[in-house]
C-alpha positions in Angstrom: 20.9 13.3 12.6 23.1 14.4 9.3 23.4 11.8 6.5 25.8 11.1 3.9 23.4 12.9 1.3 22.5 16.2 2.5 22.8 16.9 -1.0 21.8 14.8 -3.6 23.7 14.1 -6.7 22.0 14.4 -10.8 22.3 11.4 -12.6 25.4 11.9 -13.8 26.9 12.4 -10.7 26.2 8.5 -9.8 29.5 7.4 -7.9 29.5 8.1 -4.2 33.0 8.2 -2.8 33.7 5.4 -0.5 36.1 4.9 2.4 35.2 8.1 4.3 33.2 8.1 7.7 30.6 9.5 5.7 30.4 8.8 2.0 29.5 11.7 -0.4 28.8 11.4 -3.6 31.3 12.6 -6.7 29.4 15.9 -7.4 26.6 17.4 -5.6 23.9 19.8 -7.9 20.8 20.2 -6.1 20.4 21.3 -2.4 18.3 19.0 0.0 17.8 21.0 2.9 16.4 20.2 5.6 13.5 22.0 7.2 13.7 23.8 10.8 13.8 21.1 13.3 15.8 18.9 11.2 15.6 15.4 9.4 13.8 14.1 12.9 10.8 16.2 12.4 9.9 15.0 8.8 10.1 11.5 10.5 7.7 13.1 13.0 5.7 14.3 10.6 5.4 10.9 8.4 4.7 9.1 11.9 1.8 11.5 13.1 0.7 11.9 8.8 0.0 7.6 8.3 -2.2 7.5 11.3 -3.6 10.7 11.3 -2.9 12.1 14.6 -2.1 15.7 15.0 1.0 17.3 15.4 2.4 18.1 18.3 2.0 22.1 18.6 5.1 23.2 18.7 6.5 20.6 16.5 4.1 21.9 13.6 5.3 25.5 14.2 8.7 24.9 13.5 7.4 22.7 10.2 5.7 25.0 8.7 8.7 27.8 9.0 10.4 25.8 6.2 7.5 26.2 3.6 7.9 22.6 2.9 4.3 21.0 1.3 4.8 17.5 0.6 1.9 16.2 0.4 -2.1 16.8 1.0 -2.3 14.9 4.1 0.7 16.2 5.4 -0.8 20.1 4.5 -3.9 19.1 7.0 -1.6 17.6 9.6 0.8 20.6 9.7 -2.4 22.7 9.6 -3.4 21.4 13.1 -3.2 24.1 15.9 -4.6 24.0 18.7 -4.0 26.2 22.3 -3.9 23.6 24.1 0.0 22.6 24.8 -1.2 18.7 24.9 -3.9 18.8 22.1 -4.1 15.1 22.2 -5.1 14.9 26.0 -8.5 16.5 25.7 -11.7 14.6 26.2 -12.2 12.5 23.4 -8.7 13.7 21.6 -7.7 11.6 18.8 -3.8 11.0 20.4 -5.7 9.6 23.5 -7.6 7.2 22.2 -4.9 6.1 20.1 -2.7 6.1 23.4 -5.8 3.5 24.5 -6.1 1.8 21.8 -2.3 1.0 22.3 -2.6 -0.4 25.9 -5.8 -1.9 25.7 -3.9 -4.3 23.0 -0.9 -4.7 24.9 -3.0 -5.9 27.4 -5.3 -8.1 25.9 -1.8 -9.5 24.5 -0.9 -10.9 28.0 -4.1 -12.6 28.9 -6.0 -13.9 25.4 -5.4 -17.5 23.6 -6.5 -19.0 20.7 -6.0 -22.2 18.4 -2.8 -21.9 16.9 -3.7 -24.6 14.6 -7.1 -23.8 13.4 -7.5 -24.8 9.6 -3.7 -25.7 8.7 -3.7 -29.6 7.3 -0.3 -29.8 9.2 -0.7 -33.7 8.5 -0.6 -33.0 4.7 2.0 -31.2 5.0 4.2 -33.8 7.1 4.1 -31.4 10.3 3.0 -32.0 13.9 0.8 -29.3 15.5 1.3 -28.1 18.5 -0.7 -29.6 21.0 -4.2 -27.8 22.2 -4.7 -24.1 23.1 -2.0 -22.4 22.4 -1.2 -18.4 23.9 -0.2 -16.6 21.2 0.8 -13.8 23.7 3.5 -11.6 25.2 5.5 -12.9 27.8 6.5 -16.0 26.4 4.3 -18.9 27.6 6.3 -22.1 26.5 4.2 -24.0 24.6 3.7 -23.7 20.7 5.6 -21.3 18.3 7.6 -18.5 19.7 9.1 -15.3 18.7 12.7 -14.6 18.8 15.3 -12.2 19.0 17.7 -12.3 16.0 19.7 -8.8 16.4 21.1 -6.9 16.1 22.4 -6.6 19.3 24.7 -4.0 18.2 26.3 -2.6 15.2 30.0 -2.4 14.5 31.2 -0.2 11.7 28.3 3.0 12.9 28.7 6.3 11.8 30.2 9.5 13.2 30.3 13.2 12.7 34.4 12.1 13.3 37.3 9.9 12.3 36.2 7.1 13.9 33.5 4.4 13.6 32.0 3.0 16.8 29.5 0.0 17.9 25.9 1.9 17.9 22.5 0.4 18.8 19.5 3.1 19.0 18.0 5.9 20.2 18.4 6.5 24.2 15.8 8.9 26.0 16.4 8.1 29.6 19.6 7.2 31.7 20.2 7.0 35.1 22.8 5.7 37.9 21.8 3.7 40.6 22.7 6.1 44.0 24.0 3.1 45.8 26.0 1.3 43.0 27.6 3.0 40.0 27.8 -0.4 38.5 23.9 -0.7 38.0 22.5 1.6 35.3 19.0 1.6 33.9 18.7 3.1 30.1 15.5 4.1 28.7 15.1 3.6 25.0 12.6 5.9 22.4 10.1 3.3 22.2 12.3 -0.1 23.0 11.5 -0.1 27.1 14.0 0.1 29.9 17.0 -2.0 29.4 19.2 -2.7 33.2 23.2 -3.3 32.8 25.0 -3.9 36.3 28.2 -3.8 34.7 28.4 0.5 34.0 26.6 -0.8 30.2 29.3 -4.0 29.4 25.7 -6.0 29.3 22.3 -5.0 28.9 18.9 -7.2 29.7 15.7 -5.5 28.5 13.2 -4.7 31.3 9.8 -4.2 30.2 9.3 -5.7 26.9 5.8 -6.7 28.0 4.7 -3.4 29.4 1.4 -1.1 28.3 4.0 1.0 25.9 7.6 0.4 25.6 8.3 4.5 24.6 10.2 5.9 28.0 11.0 9.9 28.0 12.2 9.5 32.2 13.6 7.3 34.6 14.4 8.1 38.6 15.6 6.1 41.3 14.2 7.4 44.7 17.6 8.3 46.4 16.7 7.2 50.0 15.1 3.9 48.7 17.1 3.4 45.4 15.2 -0.6 44.9 12.6 1.6 44.0 12.0 3.2 40.2 10.2 5.2 38.3 9.9 5.4 34.6 7.7 8.0 32.6 6.4 6.1 29.5 5.8 8.1 26.3 9.3 9.7 24.8 8.4 13.4 25.0 10.8 13.9 22.3 9.0 12.0 19.7 6.6 9.7 20.9 4.9 11.6 23.6 1.0 10.8 22.5 1.8 6.7 23.4 2.3 7.2 26.9 0.7 4.7 29.0 1.2 6.4 32.2 3.8 5.7 34.8 6.1 2.0 35.8 7.1 1.0 39.4 10.0 -0.9 40.1 10.5 -2.5 43.3 14.1 -4.5 42.9 16.1 -1.6 40.9 14.3 -1.6 37.7 14.7 -6.0 37.0 11.1 -6.1 37.0 7.7 -3.4 36.0 4.5 -3.1 36.7 2.3 -0.6 36.1 1.6 1.9 38.7 -0.8 4.5 37.4 -2.1 5.5 34.0 -4.3 8.3 34.6 -3.6 11.2 34.0 -0.7 10.3 31.5 -2.6 8.3 28.8 -1.6 9.8 25.6 1.1 12.3 27.2 5.0 12.2 27.2 7.4 12.2 30.1 10.6 14.3 29.7 11.5 14.1 33.0 11.0 12.9 36.6 12.5 13.6 39.9 11.8 11.9 43.6 12.9 14.2 46.5 15.7 13.0 48.2 14.2 14.3 51.5 10.9 12.3 50.7 10.9 9.3 48.8 7.0 9.6 48.4 7.2 13.0 47.1 7.5 13.1 43.0 7.5 15.6 40.1 7.3 14.9 36.4 8.0 16.6 33.6 5.4 15.9 30.3 4.4 17.0 27.6 0.6 18.4 29.2 2.5 20.4 32.1 4.0 19.5 35.6 2.2 17.0 37.8 3.3 16.5 41.6 2.3 13.5 43.4 2.8 13.4 47.7 1.8 9.4 48.0 4.7 7.7 45.5 3.2 8.6 42.6 -0.5 6.3 42.7 -2.3 9.8 42.3 -1.3 13.3 40.6 -2.0 16.7 40.8 -1.5 19.2 38.0 0.7 22.1 39.0 1.3 24.1 36.1 -0.5 23.6 32.7 2.5 24.0 30.5 4.5 21.7 28.4 7.2 21.3 30.3 10.9 19.9 29.3 12.9 19.8 32.5 13.3 20.0 36.4 16.1 20.3 38.5 15.2 20.2 42.8 17.5 21.9 45.5 20.0 18.6 46.4 18.8 18.6 50.0 15.2 18.3 49.1 12.4 18.6 51.3 8.9 20.8 51.5 10.8 23.8 51.2 13.2 23.1 48.2 13.3 25.4 45.7 12.2 23.3 42.2 13.1 25.1 38.9 11.2 24.0 35.6 12.0 24.6 32.4 8.7 25.0 30.5 7.9 26.1 26.5 7.1 30.0 27.8 9.9 30.3 30.0 11.4 29.3 33.4 9.8 28.7 36.4 10.6 28.5 39.8 9.3 27.1 43.1 10.2 28.1 46.9 7.5 24.7 47.7 9.1 21.8 46.6 7.1 22.1 43.4 3.1 22.8 44.2 3.2 26.5 42.7 5.4 28.3 40.4 6.2 32.1 39.6 7.8 33.2 36.4 11.7 33.7 36.7 12.9 36.6 34.3 15.5 35.4 31.8 17.7 38.7 30.3 16.8 38.6 26.4 14.5 35.5 26.2 12.0 35.3 23.8 8.4 34.8 24.8 8.3 31.3 24.4 11.5 28.3 23.7 11.5 25.1 21.0 13.1 23.7 23.8 14.4 24.6 27.5 16.7 22.4 29.7 17.7 23.7 33.4 20.1 22.5 36.5 21.0 23.5 39.5 24.7 22.5 41.0 25.1 20.1 43.3 27.9 21.0 45.1 26.8 25.0 45.3 23.4 25.2 45.2 23.3 29.1 44.7 24.1 28.3 41.5 21.9 27.0 38.3 21.8 27.6 34.8 19.5 27.3 31.8 20.3 26.2 28.5 17.9 27.2 25.4 17.0 27.3 21.6 14.5 29.6 19.7 14.2 29.6 15.9 18.1 29.7 15.4 18.9 31.7 18.3 20.5 30.0 21.4 20.6 31.2 24.8 22.9 30.2 28.0 22.4 31.3 31.2 24.1 31.2 35.0 22.3 32.0 38.2 25.5 33.0 40.0 26.1 33.7 43.7 24.0 37.4 44.0 21.5 35.1 42.5 21.3 37.0 39.3 20.6 35.2 36.0 22.9 36.1 33.5 24.1 35.7 29.9 27.0 33.5 29.6 29.2 32.5 26.4 27.9 29.8 24.6 30.0 27.1 22.4 31.2 27.8 19.0 29.3 25.8 16.5 26.1 25.3 18.4 23.5 24.3 16.4 19.4 24.7 17.1 18.3 22.9 14.2 16.9 20.0 16.4 16.6 21.6 19.8 13.0 20.2 20.1 14.2 16.5 19.6 18.0 16.4 21.2 18.6 18.6 23.8 20.2 18.1 27.9 22.3 20.8 30.2 23.8 19.2 33.4 26.3 20.6 36.1 29.1 18.5 37.0 28.5 17.8 40.9 32.0 18.3 41.9 32.5 21.7 40.6 29.5 24.3 40.0 31.5 26.2 36.8 31.7 23.3 34.9 28.8 21.9 32.8 27.6 20.0 29.7 25.2 20.8 27.1 23.7 18.5 24.9 22.5 19.4 21.3 23.4 17.5 17.5 27.0 17.7 19.7 28.0 17.7 23.1 30.2 19.9 24.9 32.1 20.4 28.3 32.4 24.1 29.3 34.6 25.0 32.3 34.5 28.3 33.5 38.5 29.5 35.0 40.5 32.6 34.6 37.6 35.0 34.0 36.5 33.0 31.1 34.4 29.9 29.6 36.4 27.4 27.8 34.5 24.7 25.4 35.3 21.5 24.4 33.3 19.5 22.2 33.2 16.3 23.2 31.2 14.2 20.5 33.3 15.0 17.7 36.7 15.2 17.7 39.9 14.2 16.3 40.3 10.4 17.3 37.4 9.8 19.6 33.7 10.4 18.2 30.2 9.2 19.7 27.1 9.0 17.8 25.5 12.9 16.9 22.2 13.8 18.1 22.5 14.3 22.0 19.2 13.2 24.5 20.4 12.7 27.9 23.0 12.2 30.3 23.9 11.1 33.7 27.2 11.7 35.1 28.2 9.7 39.0 27.6 11.4 41.9 30.8 10.2 43.9 32.9 10.5 40.8 32.2 13.1 38.8 35.0 12.1 36.3 32.2 9.2 35.2 29.8 10.3 32.8 27.3 8.2 30.0 25.5 10.0 27.4 22.2 8.7 25.3 22.0 9.6 22.3 20.2 8.9 18.8 23.4 5.8 18.6 23.1 4.0 21.7 24.6 4.5 25.2 28.5 5.7 25.3 30.7 6.2 28.6 33.4 8.4 29.4 35.9 7.9 32.5 37.6 11.4 32.2 35.1 13.8 31.4 34.4 13.1 28.0 38.3 13.4 26.7 37.8 9.2 25.8 34.8 7.4 24.9 33.7 4.1 25.0 30.5 2.2 23.0 28.2 0.6 25.7 26.0 -0.8 22.6 26.4 -4.4 22.5 23.8 -6.6 23.7 21.7 -3.1 23.4 18.9 -4.3 21.4 17.3 -1.0 20.3 17.8 -0.2 16.8 14.7 1.6 15.4 14.1 -0.3 12.2 12.5 0.7 9.2 12.2 -1.6 6.8 13.7 -4.8 6.2 14.3 -6.7 2.7 15.5 -10.8 2.6 17.2 -13.1 0.3 15.0 -15.8 -0.3 17.7 -18.4 -1.0 19.3 -18.0 2.8 17.6 -17.6 6.0 20.4 -16.3 7.3 20.6 -12.8 5.6 18.5 -9.9 5.6 19.0 -6.1 5.3 17.2 -3.2 7.1 17.1 0.6 7.1 17.5 2.3 10.2 16.8 5.8 12.0 19.7 7.6 12.1 22.1 4.7 11.7 22.0 3.8 8.2 21.3 0.2 6.7 22.5 -2.8 8.6 22.7 -6.1 7.5 22.2 -9.6 9.1 24.0 -12.5 7.7 23.6 -15.1 11.1 25.3 -13.1 13.8 23.7 -11.1 16.1 25.4 -8.1 16.0 24.5 -6.9 12.3 26.9 -5.1 9.6 26.5 -1.9 8.9 26.9 -1.3 5.3 25.3 2.0 4.3 25.4 5.2 6.5 22.9 8.0 7.0 18.9 7.5 7.7 18.1 3.8 6.3 15.3 3.9 4.5 13.2 0.9 1.9 15.6 -1.2 0.5 15.9 -4.5 -1.9 16.9 -7.5 -2.8 17.1 -9.2 -6.5 15.2 -12.1 -6.1 17.0 -14.0 -9.1 20.7 -12.6 -7.8 20.7 -12.1 -4.6 24.2 -10.1 -4.8 22.7 -7.5 -6.6 21.0 -5.3 -3.3 19.8 -1.8 -3.0 19.2 0.6 -0.6 18.3 3.9 0.2 18.9 7.1 2.3 16.0 9.7 2.8 13.8 11.3 0.2 14.0 10.1 -3.1 17.3 8.0 -4.5 18.5 5.2 -4.2 22.2 2.9 -4.6 23.0 -0.5 -5.5 25.5 -3.3 -4.4 26.1 -6.2 -6.9 28.4 -7.8 -3.6 25.7 -8.1 -1.3 25.6 -5.2 -0.3 29.4 -5.0 1.2 30.7 -1.8 3.0 32.0 0.4 0.4 30.3 -1.4 -2.9 27.0 0.8 -2.8 27.6 3.2 -6.3 24.4 5.8 -6.7 22.0 5.3 -9.9 18.3 7.0 -9.4 18.0 9.6 -11.6 17.4 13.4 -10.9 13.6 14.5 -10.0 12.4 17.2 -10.5 12.2 20.4 -8.4 9.5 20.9 -6.3 8.7 16.8 -6.7 6.5 15.5 -3.9 7.3 12.2 -2.2 7.5 10.9 1.8 10.3 10.9 3.7 10.5 7.3 3.4 9.6 7.0 -0.3 8.4 3.0 -1.1 11.3 0.9 -3.0 9.9 -2.8 -4.8 12.6 -4.8 -6.1 11.3 -8.0 -8.1 14.7 -9.4 -10.1 15.6 -6.7 -12.6 11.8 -5.1 -12.2 13.2 -2.3 -9.4 10.9 0.5 -8.6 11.0 3.8 -6.3 8.0 6.0 -6.1 7.0 10.1 -5.0 4.3 11.7 -7.0 5.2 10.2 -9.8 6.8 5.8 -10.3 10.2 5.6 -11.8 10.6 2.1 -12.8 13.5 0.2 -14.6 13.3 -2.8 -16.0 17.5 -3.3 -16.1 18.5 -2.9 -12.8 18.5 0.9 -11.9 20.4 1.4 -15.0 17.9 3.0 -17.1 14.1 4.4 -15.3 10.8 5.1 -16.8 9.2 7.9 -15.0 5.0 7.3 -14.7 2.6 9.4 -13.9 0.3 9.8 -10.9 -2.3 11.9 -10.9 -1.8 15.4 -8.8 -3.2 14.6 -5.7 -1.4 11.2 -5.4 2.1 10.7 -3.6 3.0 6.7 -3.0 3.0 5.6 0.2 3.3 1.5 -0.9 4.4 -0.5 -3.9 4.4 -4.3 -4.7 5.3 -6.4 -7.6 4.0 -9.5 -7.9 6.0 -10.1 -11.3 8.5 -8.0 -13.2 5.6 -6.9 -15.6 3.3 -5.5 -12.9 3.7 -3.1 -10.6 0.9 -1.6 -8.1 1.1 2.0 -6.6 -0.7 2.7 -3.0 -1.3 6.7 -2.5 -1.4 8.2 0.9 -5.3 8.9 -0.2 -6.5 5.7 -0.6 -6.0 5.5 -4.3 -4.4 1.9 -6.0 -3.2 1.9 -9.3 -1.8 -0.8 -11.5 1.1 -0.2 -14.2 1.6 -3.1 -16.3 4.4 -3.8 -19.0 3.4 -4.0 -22.7 6.6 -5.7 -23.8 7.7 -2.5 -25.1 6.8 0.1 -22.4 4.9 0.4 -19.5 1.4 1.8 -19.4 0.0 4.5 -18.1 -1.5 4.1 -14.5 -4.7 2.6 -14.5 -6.8 3.2 -11.3 -8.5 0.4 -9.2 -11.2 1.2 -7.3 -10.2 2.6 -3.6 -10.5 0.2 -0.6 -11.6 3.3 1.6 -11.3 7.2 0.9 -8.6 9.1 2.6 -6.9 6.5 4.1 -3.1 6.0 4.0 -2.1 3.0 2.2 0.4 1.5 3.7 1.3 -2.0 1.9 -0.2 -3.7 -0.5 0.3 -7.6 -1.4 -0.9 -9.1 -4.7 -0.8 -13.2 -5.0 1.5 -14.1 -7.6 -0.3 -17.1 -8.7 -3.8 -15.1 -9.0 -3.4 -11.6 -9.8 -6.7 -11.1 -8.9 -6.2 -11.4 -5.0 -4.8 -7.8 -3.9 -4.8 -7.3 0.0 -4.3 -3.6 1.2 -3.8 -2.2 4.2 -4.0 1.1 6.1 -2.7 3.1 9.2 -5.4 5.5 9.3 -7.2 5.7 12.3 -11.2 5.7 12.2 -11.9 3.2 10.0 -11.3 -0.1 8.2 -6.9 -0.9 8.1 -7.1 -4.4 6.4 -8.7 -5.1 2.7 -8.7 -7.8 0.7 -10.0 -7.8 -3.3 -10.7 -10.8 -5.3 -11.7 -9.4 -8.4 -8.4 -7.7 -9.7 -9.3 -4.6 -7.3 -12.7 -3.7 -8.4 -14.4 -4.5 -5.4 -13.0 -5.0 -1.8 -14.0 -6.4 1.6 -13.3 -4.6 4.3 -11.4 -7.1 7.1 -10.4 -5.2 10.2 -13.4 -6.6 12.5 -11.2 -8.9 15.2 -8.3 -6.9 14.6 -7.3 -4.1 17.4 -8.2 -0.6 16.5 -4.8 0.3 15.6 -3.4 1.4 12.6 -1.8 -1.4 10.2 1.4 -1.7 8.6 2.0 -4.4 6.8 0.4 -7.7 5.5 2.1 -10.8 4.4 0.4 -14.0 2.6 1.8 -17.7 2.6 2.0 -19.0 -0.8 1.4 -22.1 0.6 -1.8 -21.4 1.1 -2.9 -17.9 0.5 -5.9 -17.9 2.8 -3.0 -17.6 5.6 -2.3 -13.9 6.0 -0.5 -12.4 8.9 -0.4 -8.6 9.5 1.3 -5.9 11.7 -0.1 -3.3 13.3 1.1 -0.6 16.0 1.4 -3.2 18.9 1.1 -7.5 18.1 1.2 -9.3 14.6 -2.3 -11.2 14.0 -2.8 -14.2 12.0 -6.0 -15.4 10.2 -6.3 -18.8 8.2 -9.2 -17.9 6.6 -8.1 -15.1 4.4 -9.4 -12.6 7.3 -13.0 -13.5 7.9 -11.4 -13.8 11.6 -7.8 -12.8 13.3 -5.8 -14.2 16.0 -3.4 -12.8 18.2 0.2 -14.6 17.1 2.2 -13.0 19.4 3.7 -15.6 21.9 7.0 -14.0 23.0 6.7 -10.8 21.0 7.5 -7.0 23.0 4.9 -4.5 23.2 6.9 -2.5 20.3 6.3 -1.1 17.0 5.6 -3.5 14.8 6.4 -1.5 11.3 7.2 -4.5 9.1 6.8 -7.6 7.6 8.3 -10.2 5.7 7.7 -14.0 5.5 10.4 -16.7 4.5 8.0 -19.4 2.8 10.9 -22.2 2.1 12.0 -21.6 5.6 8.4 -21.3 6.8 10.1 -18.5 8.8 7.6 -15.2 9.9 10.1 -12.2 10.5 8.6 -8.9 12.3 10.7 -5.0 12.3 10.2 -3.4 15.3 10.5 0.1 16.1 13.5 0.6 19.0 13.6 -3.1 19.4 15.4 -5.1 16.4 13.9 -7.6 14.5 12.3 -10.9 15.9 11.4 -14.0 13.9 8.6 -17.0 14.5 8.8 -20.8 12.9 5.2 -20.1 11.6 4.6 -23.7 12.3 6.5 -24.5 15.0 10.1 -26.3 14.8 10.0 -29.7 13.6 10.3 -31.7 16.6 10.9 -34.7 14.4 12.6 -35.0 10.8 9.9 -35.6 7.8 11.4 -38.8 6.1 9.7 -40.0 2.3 10.5 -42.1 -0.4 11.6 -40.1 -3.3 12.3 -42.5 -5.9 12.5 -46.4 -6.1 15.5 -47.8 -8.6 16.7 -50.7 -9.5 20.5 -51.8 -9.7 22.0 -54.5 -11.9 25.0 -56.4 -10.2 28.2 -53.8 -10.0 26.0 -51.2 -11.4 26.7 -47.8 -10.9 23.6 -45.0 -11.6 22.7 -41.6 -10.4 19.6 -40.1 -10.1 18.9 -36.3 -9.5 16.0 -34.7 -7.8 15.1 -30.9 -7.9 13.5 -27.7 -6.5 14.2 -28.5 -3.2 14.6 -24.9 -1.0 18.4 -25.0 -0.3 17.4 -23.3 3.8 16.4 -26.8 3.8 19.0 -29.3 6.2 18.5 -32.7 3.9 19.7 -36.2 4.7 19.6 -38.7 1.9 20.0 -42.6 2.4 19.1 -45.8 -0.3 17.7 -48.5 1.4 17.2 -52.4 -0.3 13.8 -53.0 -0.5 14.0 -57.1 0.0 16.3 -58.8 2.1 18.8 -59.9 0.1 22.0 -61.9 2.0 25.4 -59.9 1.1 23.9 -57.9 -1.6 25.1 -54.3 -0.6 24.8 -50.7 -2.0 26.2 -47.3 -1.1 26.1 -43.6 -2.2 27.4 -40.8 -2.9 25.3 -37.1 -2.7 26.4 -34.2 -5.0 24.7 -31.1 -4.6 24.5 -28.5 -6.8 23.0 -24.5 -6.0 21.7 -24.3 -10.0 19.7 -20.8 -8.8 19.1 -18.7 -5.8 16.7 -20.6 -4.3 16.9 -24.3 -5.0 19.0 -26.6 -4.8 19.3 -30.0 -6.9 20.5 -33.0 -5.1 22.3 -35.9 -7.4 22.7 -39.4 -6.1 25.1 -42.0 -7.3 24.4 -45.4 -6.1 26.3 -48.2 -6.7 25.5 -51.9 -6.2 28.7 -53.7 -4.8 27.8 -57.0 -5.4 26.7 -60.0 -8.6 23.4 -59.4 -7.4 20.6 -57.6 -9.1 19.2 -55.2 -6.0 15.7 -52.9 -5.8 16.1 -50.0 -3.4 13.8 -47.0 -2.3 15.7 -43.4 -2.7 14.6 -41.7 1.0 15.2 -38.6 2.1 15.0 -36.7 5.6 14.1 -32.8 6.0 15.8 -32.3 9.3 14.5 -28.4 9.8 13.3 -25.9 7.5 16.3 -23.8 8.0 
């Protein structure tokens, strides 16, 4: 997950080079060194810390080696150590409770209904209400407002480590090829569900949007009956704690149902195997150990209670077949189909691994391979024809920095002396002439794929055809990795982190994404890639939306004055002091020329980032959210539950003034302030075990907990309708929820919305469209009152024209997103009297239009008339 700023420039070095494959700053003064485990580790720590979840044992241990101390909460999270491989799945474990709450919320979204029109005075607004009780749930009902997907369906010009750019999408954790039809593929996105293709990845279709979880770790066809497919939910690499059990499809992967939840709630999957000789015999490699089922996946028994990353079974299968298991404490072998295991001694192996993968040759099962990492050391073993495990030559340049996260091994099905390895890069190794020859197949001159390799699938009947899943999606090769084709068009699994919008346009957004930079929506379902790296928070100057800002990870910001065209960003942020504490993705807010970014202090600029003031926060505080209701007021929420206000006096920014804390120790995930009534403040929290939505009506002196009626899940974002201060929306880890009475009651607002993590909300009040960013499922939008089924018509003015007179009227402050029709109509019938009109439009500002209507009386009679309008749509 390398980005363009592995080192961060000082303010004096503020001009990054553009035009290369990766943007570089002109010079670098301060090294930003990713910790052991890489940036993926920092993202995982952020995810768990936000929610108060325990950090997985191996990941926490790797992070401790880095010596990094970012926040008080992160210290607590990193300190969590248990003897269990799977701490969240102990009885009453926090992770299991969280996973169960996700499941419960997802199931409830499929069944409940509510009055969507409650409390909204549609008649005054000229809008016909939706009829009756509207099920606001997924899957879509066809009744009332529904969410629709707007992309990205792929991002051209995506980043690689090489010299070519490709179409990218998002992180893929599993790939399988139908053994009866090589054109038929299934792809498992990290938290975007299962996708199906019938033409080798040219087109994809989402298949599990409304399952109890979209986190996906493993997929497996049944070799003897490929219409039966299994999916292990919970991505072991990252989202393992969101597992909901095993899904099964009986029609090849087109439709799915939850087969069994127990014992996998809160556990993540790495691998699934269906016995070739017995379709009812399954093995599962999970965060909690190796499990076996003998009845088609309905009931499972724990066979080895240690984290297992990979399984390999003798290609013939059967009750006496060999199974090799790659586990955290080493390699294991079973000779009874996976029921019992004994340890395999690998020469020079460590006591424990950060990651281990294994595979048995299909063409010559006497041969097998194991590929592991521990710290900075990698290990590659071959079991030879004599049955001995020996170390073999590894590829040069192999990095283990993210072995816990991206790692695979596969043997070519037609050659037991050819193997593929995946880490940050992908490699093909072939043994011939007594030596191993290695080729880097992911990053090479003229033909590249995205880094961070998670899985590989090789066609059994034609081993030239291979597919790789990585942080950038799915890529296919017909010549063993010499050349690649991006298979990401229509694969809507981009992992969105934050969004920003232009209120003068309904078809313009920018968003930061996990490892796929910053992207931009301009009405096309394929979004523009506009900046590299790990895209973080972003912002738009409301008064001049040509000026936009994006960030990477850590403290730092770039600005574009051309709406974010690729190559147009320049570095504007000052250097931060050594040892500065901040989140992996620090919060950013923009209100016209006022721009702010915060960590353990708050950097604020009043001139679009040209000059900065640095406002201190108390020593225990690290910013996790911000809001700027006007250019002179900044509110900051922190990871410890504290909230501060900073104001502009006309000459300088004030010190940070503490408001009352709505919930002590809770992570403040979002803040919203009523721009008209600064006393009304909303705050949300992702911390489990208490209130997560709060409102203050007295500028933060006291708070009301309004979490009742919401699922017991983290709340990441809040938006309020500027036209109705009592209409509020919040985004939970599953679902969006709506209140018409300022949070006193809540109802689901998720009709058609996939059950993916909802992490950011934007409300476009001119277009009356709400948008939500989903992890690994892109951006979705909903017209909050439904689409207009009939124009809204009215009379804007009454006028009189003398014979043959021409006169111009103007009417202003009409939202530029609205589709308008203007006409004139004589009031009193007068035979022979005729008038005509011409309409000119003035766009005097970023958000509003002025209409100039010139009316001419074509006759010698006085005419009284009406100036009429029709609003055809709000966007």
